N, C-alpha and C positions, 0 to 999 in steps of 0.2 A: 504493500500500500504506500510505497515511498515515491513512486513515479507519478506525477500528475497527468491525468488524462484531460483535465480542464483547468485553466487558469484565467482568473479575472484580475486584470492589473490596472490599478489606479483609475477606476471608472467614476466619473462624475456626470450628473445629469440635472439640469435646471429646467423648471417649467415656470416661466415668468419670474416672479420674485421668490418662488419656492425652490430651494435646493434639495431635490429628492434623494440624490446620491452624492456623497462627498468623499471622493478619492478612496473608493472601496477596492480592496484586494482580497481574494480568497482562492483556494485551490481545492481540487477534488481528485483523489487517487482512484485507481482501478479497484472495484469491489468495495468502495467506501460509501457509507451513508452519512450525509451531512444534513443536519437540521438547521434551518434558517429561522431565527426568532426575532421578534421585535414588536413594538406597539403598532397599532393601525396607523399608517402614515409614516412608518419608520424608513420606508424605501425598499422593502423586500420585493414586492411585485414589480416595481420599476426596474430593479436590478435584474430580475429573472426575464423581464421583457426585453432588456438590452441583450442578455445572453441569447435569447431566441430570435433576435433580429427585428422585433416589433418597434423598438426605439433605437435611435442612433445616439451613442454617448457623446457628450461634449468633449470629454477627454478620456483616455484609457483605451484598453482593447481586451478582446476575448480570444484565448488560444485553446485549440483542441489538439492534443498530441503535439504541442509545440508550434503548430501552425496557426497564424492569425486568421480569424474569421472575418470576411468582409462585413462591415457594420450594416444593419438595417436590411438584412436579407434572410428571412425565415427559411427559404428553400436551401440556402447554403448551410444553415444550422441543421436542418433535417438530413442533408447529404452527409454532414459530418458526424451524424449519429446521435443528435440531440432530439429528444422527444419532450413535449410539453403538455402537461395536464393543467388546463386553465381553471382559475377560480370562477371567473365569469365566462360562461360558456361561449366557445367559438364554433357554434354549430348552426346548421340551417333548419329552422323549425318546419319548413314545408317539405323536407326530405325524410325518407325513412331512416331508421337506425343504420341499416346496412349501407345505404347511400352516403350517409354522413361519414361512416368509417372509411369507405372507399374514396370519397372525394378528396382530392389533393394528393392521393397516393397512386391513383390509376388514371390513365388517359380516358377520354370519353368513350373510345372504342372498347377499352378494357372493362368499363363499367357495365357493358352489356355482355361481352364475351366471357368475362371471368367472374360473373356474379355468383354462380353456383359454387365455385371454388372459394370465393371470399366468404360466402355464407357458412360453409363448413368450418373455415378457419375461425370466423367470429364466434360461432357457437362453441367451438372447442375452448377458445380463450375465455369466453363467458363462464363456462362450467368450471374451468380451472381456477378462476379467481372468485367464484361465487357471486358474480355480478350479473344477475339474471335480467335480461331484457329481451323483448320480442324484436328480431331483426327487421320485421316488416311493419312495425309500428311507426306512425308518423311522429317525428320528434316533438312537434308542437302539442301533441296529445299526451305526452308523458309528464309525470310529476317532476319537480325540481330534483329530487333524489335520483330518479331514473335517468334524467338528462346528465347528471354528474357521472353516473356509471358509464354512459356512452363516451364521455370525455376520457375517462380512464381507459376504456377499451380501445379507443382510437389510438391513444399513445402506445399501448401495449401491442397493438396490431402491427405497428411499424418497426418492431425489433430494434428499438433505440439502444445504444450502448450507454448513453447518458440520459437519465430520465429526471425531469424537473417536475415536481408536483406541488401545485399551489393550493393549499388547503384541500387535499384529496379526500379526506374523510369527513368534511364538514356536514355532509348530508347522509352519511352512512350510519347504520346501526353499529353498536359496539362490537358485535360478533363479526359483521362484515369488515369493519376496520381492522380488527385483529387478524382476520383471515388474509386481508390484503397485505398488511405489513409482514405477516409471516411468510407469504409468498415472495414479496419483494426482498426480504432478508435472504431467502434461499437463492434468488436470482443474483443478489450481490455476491454471495459466496461463489457463484459461477463467473463473476467478473463484471456484472452490471454495476454502474456507478449512479448514485442517486443524490439529488438535493430535494428536500421537501420543506415547504413552509407550513408551519402548524402553530396553532395557539393551544394545542392540547398537550400539556406538559407530560402527562402519563405516557402518551404514545411516543413523544420525543425521547424520554428516558428509556423506554423499552426498545426503541428501534435504532436510534442514531448511534454512530460511532463517535461523532464529533458534533459540537453545537457552536454555531456562529451567531452572535447577537448584534443586531443593529439598533441604534437609537438615534433619532434625529438625523437620519441619512448617513450616519457614520458607523464604521465597524468598531464597536466599543469593547467586545470581549469574545473570547473563544475558550471552550472547555471540552475536555473529554467527557462523554456522557457518564462514564463509569466513575468519574472523579468529581461530580457536582451533585446538586439536589434540585428538586422542584422549587424550593424556597429561594435558593440562590439565583436560579434562572429567572424567576418572576421578578426579583428585585433588580437584576441586571437589565431586564427589558424596560422597566418603567422608571428606574432610578430611585425607587423607594420600596418599602415593605408593603405588600399587597395582602389584604384580608377580605374574604367574601363576607357580605352582610349576613346576619342571622335573622331568620323569620321569628317574630315574636308572636305571642298569643293574640288571637283576633276575636272580636265579637261582631259577627256579620249582622247586617241589618235586613231590610226588606228585599224580597225577590224583585230584581229589576229586569231579568231576561229569563224566559222559560220556554222550553220546547217540549212538545208531546207528540209522539208518533210522527216525527218530522221526516219526510222523504223528499229527496231530490233526484230526479231522473234526468240524465243528460246523455245524448248520443245513444239512446235506447238502453242505457244501463242505469240501475239505481246506484248512484254514488253515495247517498246517505239512505239508510234503511230504518225507518221508524225509530229514530233516536229520541231519547229523553234526557233533559238536563235542566237544572235550575241554578241560576247565578244570582248571588246576593251582593248587595253593596258591602264594601269593606272586606271582601274575601278574594282569594285567588283560586279559581277552579282550573286544574291542570288537565289537559287532554294529551295523553301520551300514545304514541303509535309509530310503527315503521312507516317510512315515506310511501305514499301511494295508496293509503288505506282510507282516504276520504277526508283527511284533515284540511287539505287545500280547498275542497268543496265547502266544508263547514265555514272556513274563514271567508270565502267569497260570498257565501249566503249572508253571513252576518255583517259583511261590509257593504252590502247592497249591490253587488255586481252579478248576483245569480238569484233566481227565483225558486221558491219551494214548489214541489209538485203536489204534496198533500201533507196533512198534519196541521198542528196548531203551533203558533208562535205568538208569545205575549211579550210586549216591551213596556216596561213600567206599568204593568197591570192591564194594559190595553191590547186586544187582539190586533195582529198585524197580518194582512194578506200578503203584502210584498214590501220588502225594504228597498229603498233607493239610495244611491250614494249621497244625494243632497239631503234626503231625509235622515240618513245616518249621521251626517256631519251636524245638521241643525239640532239633532236630538242629543248632542254631546257625547257621541261615541267616537273614540279615537281608534285608529287602525294602524297596525304595524304589519304590512304584508310580508309573506315569507320570501318573496323575490323582490328585493329592493330596487333592482335595476329595471325590471319590466313593469312593476306595479307600484313601486314606492316613490320613484323620482324620474324626472326626464333629464337625461344627462346633458343635453345641449342647452338647457335652460340654466340661468344663473342660480346661485344658491338662494338669493332672496326670492326669486320667482317660485322655486320649489317650496320655500318656507310658507308662502301665503296661498299656494295653488288651490288648496281645498277650502279656503275661507276668503275668497276675493271680495264678497260683499262687504266684509268688515274693513277692507282696505280700499274701498272704491267710493267715489262720489261723482254723481252725474255720468256714470259709465266710464270714468277714468280712474286708473289705479293711483292711489297716493303713494308714490314711489318712496318718499322720505319715510313715511310710517312703515312701509314694508321693509325698507332697508334697516330701520331701527329694530324691527321685530326680528329680522334675521340675525342682527348683531347680538341681540339678547340670547337667542338660541345658541349661537357660536360660543358665547362666553359661558353661559350656564351649563351647557352640555359638552364643553371642551371639544368642539368640532375643529379639527386641525387640517391644514392643507389648503386653505383658501379664505378669501374675504367674501362679503356678501355678493360682490359682483362677479366672482369667479365662476367658471363653468362647473356644474355639479359633477360632471364626468371625471374631473381631475381629482376628486376626492378618492381616498382609498375606500374599500368596501365598508370597513368599520366606521369611518367618519361619515360616510353617507348614511349608515344605519343610525348614528347618533343624531344626525340632522332630522331624520324621519321621527325618531323617538322624541326629540325636542319639540318639534312642531305639534306633536300630539299631547305632550305632557306639560308644556309650559303654562297652559291654562287647564286646570284639572278637569279631565273628562269624567262623565258619570260612569261610563263603561269604557274599558280598554280591551280591544281584541288584539292580542299580541301573538303573532305567528312566528316562531323561531326568532325571538327578539335578540338573542346573543350569538346567532350563527356567524361564524367567521371573525369574531372579535377576540382581541388579545385579553390576557388575564386581567389587566387593569380596567379595560373597558367593560368586560363582563361584570366585574364587581360593581362598576358605576351604574350599568344598566339595571342590574338586579336591585341595587339600592333605590333607584328611581321607581321601579315597579313596586317595591315594598313600601316606599313612602306614599305612593299614590293609594295603595291599599289602606294604609293607616289613616289617610285623609278621607276615606269613604268610597273611593273608586272601586267598582266591581271589575275584576280582571279575569278574562278568559285567556289562559296561557296554553297555546298549542305548540308542542315541542316534541322533538325526537330524542332529546337529551335527558336521560334518566336523572342525572345529578341535578340538572336545572329544575326539573319538575319537583323532585323531592325537596329541593332547597326552598322553593317559592310557594308551592301550592298548599292550600289548606285542605282541599279535597281533590281526589284524582279519579279520572275515568279513562279507560283505554279505548282506542278506536281500532277496529279490525274489520276489514272488508265492508266498510261503511256502517258498521254497527257500533254502538257505544255500550260499554259495560256499565253496571251500576256503580255509583261513586263509593270510594273508600276514604276514610280520614287519613290525613298525612301520617298520623301516628301509627297507623296500621300498615303503612307501606314499607316494603323492602325491595331491594333490587330483584330478588328472586320472585317475589309475588307479582311485581309489576311486569317482569319478564314473562311470566305465565299469562298474565292478562293480555299482554301485547301479542301473545300467540293464540288468543281466543279462549283462554281458560278462565271462565267465571260461571257462577251458577246460572243455569238457564240459557247459556249461549248455544249457538248452533254449530260451533266448531267440534272437532273430534275430541270431545272432552275426556272420556275414560281412557281412550287409547293413548292420548298424549300424557295424561297424568301418570299412567303406568310406565310410559317411556321415560319420563323424567325420574 
């Protein structure tokens, strides 16, 4: 592991007044796994984008096997054996899974002639890594988690010698993530070299040989994984000691949102099947489940972008036939969508525009937007929620994923909502940002906000929720109190194990 297969030398990159990378150097040996850590906005994704040719560095260079890569040329990076798994999907929603995997690696002629061969190979890789997807499914019809699996499969399909993974397990279950990293470690033993960006310190400690820490765009520390700790790494990332907030006892108030036998049919399929739940003010109700089991449909329904097919829905004690986006906003319901890029913000708009997008009437007079008031509102969000990487006038797309998430959280929580629909609120955030987001959610709960937390992260749900329900195949389990929850019990519930469920109950219980 002494000969570098990859070297990044003195790379700097500036976006306007923001210095994203400041003279960064690092190396990667054959068969080595390096974890790249840092706060949101520390420059990790920018550095990897330079490596893959998406950005041209202002200074510095990238070398593979001692040969300099031409800057700004992704095809050159691919030819050199570099594969990239993107945090924000670089896939075509109108194409099938198989077409996405083949696109960019096959000629148009080969897309037709070699389709059967590619299918066999894709299915084999899918089974090998436990990343189940339908090769013929249209990508736009897949859940966020399933789309992430396609990103990983596309990189693995190309036989890269150097694999760069940007938050590869952000939407995978713990078992899927463990299986993936177990396989990647085996491939590393056979000579594959890997760099992966992660905010999950457990997987970093369990997987990486070496850890490189960025802070403020600079390389600030490097540790052998076997010679450090999660506490040290967290402190190196943010420059201070980090502690997760603790949920205190709650006294829930009145029921503000209630569903009975609620069903949503879409595309000829029941996405939600006669679900029941009750949400009270001053509590967090956690919905836990593996991606693709209906949680996205539930969030869309309650956000006003999808209509129910049958069943009853009551909002603040009144029956509701159909929720609309404008009705949801005017009713004081905050929404944190699971896909911040497609549903949460418009990248080409300025930060101030995204800050007021859902509440334009409050910032308008005679049909004209009060720009000063909107800019001041955006400044308050930036300051109170520590949104880094831009000013109110900056393009939102220049923010890191975590800072974009903090912008969305801020515009929803800066004026306390009566209800907060939070779907995957801490996905892709660093340890410090996770602690801050969780603290904001718990503070809103203390002030009387009713929070519906939809998450695939067991630790997150167990830390924040007062009551927990599992969603499996569009069905909801009965709720259990947080005090009754354990990783094992919730794992069984996520597999469809609860009294009266229609899953393979006795068979699975005996198997466990």
